[in-house]
N, C-alpha and C positions, 0 to 999 in steps of 0.2 A: 520817647523819646528815641531819632532813629536814623542810625548812622549810615553812609555811603559816603562811594572810596569818590574817589575821579578814574580813568579810567585811559587807559593809547587801547586801541583795537585796529588797526589799518586791514584792508582787506581791498587780496586784489578781486574789481567787480565779473565778477561771472558772465562767460565772453566775451568778456571786450581786449582778453588776450589776440593783437592781428597782424598782417604781415601788412604790411601798405607799402604797395607799388603803383608805376603812373600807365602800366596799363592793370585790365581786372584779370589774370589772371594768377597763378603762386607766381613768384620769382626763377630764374634759370641758374641754375650754379651759376658762379662767382658772376651775378650784380649783384648790385645794391639795392639796397630796401633797405625801408625805417619797420624795427617791433615796435609796437605798440599798445602797450596798454591799460587801465585807471585802477584808478586807486582809493578808492573810499576811507573815512579816517569815523570812521563807527563807535569811538571813543567818544570821548568829555573834553580833555584833553587837545590844545594846535599842540602839532607835531612836526616837525619836516621830517619826510619821507622820502628814500631810497630804493629806488631799484633796481637788482639782479638780472641777467635775463642769460638763461641756458637751451644748453646743445644738449637733451635727455636730462633728465631730475638731477637738480642738486643734494641732492638724498641720497642720491645710488654712486653716484661718482659724474656727479652732467657737470663739463665744461662750460666754466664763463666764457662770454662772450660779448661781451660788455654791460655799464651801468647807466643807471640817469636817475636826475632828482627829477623827485615829483615838482609838477608845475599846477598852484601855484605849490611854491615853491614852502611858505606854510599850509597846515589842514589845518581851520578853525574844525569842532565834535561837527559830524555830515557832512561835511562836505568833501567832494567827492576831484581828483585831480587826475594829471596823465602822464602819464611818464612813456620819455619816448628816446631809443637808440637805433643811428647809421649803421646796417652792419653789410657786410660782403659770403653774401649767402657760402657756402665754404665750395670745394670743386671733392671730385672722388668718391661725397657720400649719397650713403643708400638712403633708403628714407630713413628715417626721424626726425623727433619729434623737441619744442622747442620751449625754452618754460616761466615767468616772470613768478619771482621769488623780491614780497617788499621786505622790508627789514632785513636783511640780508647778513649783516652782520648780529641783529637776534637783540640788538639794544636794548628794546625796547621791552618791559613786562605788558604782556599784548592778554583782554580778558582768556581770546581765542589766538589761540596760535595755527588753527591746523586751516583757516581760510589765508591764509600769507600764499598763497600758489595757488599755477593753477599754468595748464601747457593746452597743445594741438597736436595734433602731423604737421606738419606747415611743408614738409617737404615729401615729395609720391606718386606711386604711377597714375593716369586714372585713363584707364581701356578704355578704347569707347569702340563699341556695335559698328562697321561702317557693313557689311552686304554677307548676308545668308544666302547659298543658293545649292539646291536641288538636284542633282542630274540621275537617272534615271537612267541603265542601261540596255538590253534587250534583253539582255541575260540575265535579270533577274538583280545583279546589284546597284544600288545606289551612295555613289556618294553628297557631302553635304560638302561643301566648300564655303566656309568663314573669315571674309577681312575684319579684325578689328585695328585699328591704330591703338597707342599708345600719343597721349595730348598731354602727359604726367613732364614734368623737367625730366627723373630717373626713369633711368630703364624699368621695367616690368619683369622678372627674373623669379619661377617655376610658376606660370600661368596656365595653372587650370581651364578647359574648358570643358563643357558637359551639354551633350549634347540628348535630346529626349521624340521618343516618338511618340501621335497617340492618332489613336484611327478617325480626327474629328475631321 
């Protein structure tokens, strides 16, 4: 005799949380974008799933920025759906993480409560080395001139640049 208990288990699919825009790069502050993630029902029972999106970790005081219902509206066991939410990227923020949390109100008793959350670094500086030049002076002094460009959406603060000299 075996007893099996049917259960719920929603999971934010690993690496599915993303920001979607018309451009190929991350949106700049003040621009509109869509947050999207995939949700999988690893349980046996059909369930309606909701996802909330946060600036910062929701378990550590993250700020709720919006919610979405997973499409399809009811996920059968083993089925995967998508939640999407349109928002405006906030201005005046430094680099931050965006999180998605399935079953944010914790209404479902689940087999695994630890697979309901995913996050990624959404807004960050992106430094690119454009040019590096060495000027040798007759008096034995050498100048190293480097040009960097920030192609990211926010300013880069406290950037450290290291130079290394080798005899090669």
